[in-house]
C-alpha positions as CSV (number, residue, x, y, z in Angstrom):
1,X,0.0,0.0,0.0
2,X,1.3,3.4,-0.9
3,X,2.0,6.0,1.8
4,X,1.9,9.7,1.9
5,X,5.6,9.9,2.5
6,X,6.5,11.0,-1.0
7,X,3.9,13.8,-0.8
8,X,5.2,15.1,2.5
9,X,8.8,14.7,1.4
10,X,8.3,16.7,-1.7
11,X,6.3,19.3,0.3
12,X,9.4,19.8,2.6
13,X,11.6,20.1,-0.4
14,X,9.2,22.7,-2.0
15,X,9.2,24.7,1.3
16,X,13.0,24.6,1.4
17,X,13.2,25.9,-2.2
18,X,10.6,28.6,-1.5
19,X,12.7,29.7,1.6
20,X,15.8,29.7,-0.5
21,X,14.1,31.9,-3.2
22,X,13.0,34.3,-0.5
23,X,16.4,34.6,1.1
24,X,18.7,34.5,-1.8
25,X,16.9,36.7,-4.4
26,X,19.3,39.5,-5.4
27,X,18.4,43.0,-4.3
28,X,17.1,45.3,-6.9
29,X,14.0,47.1,-8.1
30,X,12.3,43.9,-9.2
31,X,13.2,41.8,-6.1
32,X,9.7,41.3,-4.9
33,X,8.5,40.3,-8.4
34,X,11.3,37.8,-8.9
35,X,10.7,36.3,-5.5
36,X,7.0,36.0,-6.0
37,X,7.5,34.4,-9.4
38,X,9.9,31.8,-8.0
39,X,7.6,31.0,-5.1
40,X,4.5,30.7,-7.2
41,X,6.3,28.5,-9.7
42,X,7.5,26.2,-6.9
43,X,4.0,26.1,-5.4
44,X,2.3,25.4,-8.8
45,X,4.8,22.7,-9.8
46,X,4.3,21.0,-6.4
47,X,0.5,21.1,-6.7
48,X,0.6,19.7,-10.2
49,X,2.9,16.9,-9.2
50,X,0.8,16.1,-6.1
51,X,-2.5,16.0,-7.9
52,X,-1.0,13.7,-10.6
53,X,0.5,11.4,-8.0
54,X,-2.6,11.2,-5.9
55,X,-4.7,10.6,-9.0
56,X,-2.6,7.6,-9.8
57,X,-2.8,6.3,-6.3
58,X,-6.6,6.7,-6.0
59,X,-8.2,6.8,-9.5
60,X,-11.8,7.9,-9.9
61,X,-12.6,5.1,-12.4
62,X,-11.1,1.7,-11.6
63,X,-9.7,-0.3,-14.5
64,X,-12.1,-2.7,-16.2
65,X,-10.6,-6.2,-16.7
66,X,-12.0,-8.3,-19.5
67,X,-12.3,-12.0,-19.1
68,X,-10.7,-12.7,-22.5
69,X,-7.1,-13.5,-23.0
């Protein structure tokens, strides 16, 4: 049985990347825009991966097996 460990592990990695983006964005007039773009990108990528992973673990429609071989 699959666990939620990969989802939580990737969440921790995403939070770490978002923190790194917030701390290490170079100073300048567009610092907030760049930081926000990085953080939104990381969040969107994580959500897309998580939805795809969870959809494979728990599909809405189960496979139909035919009796023929």
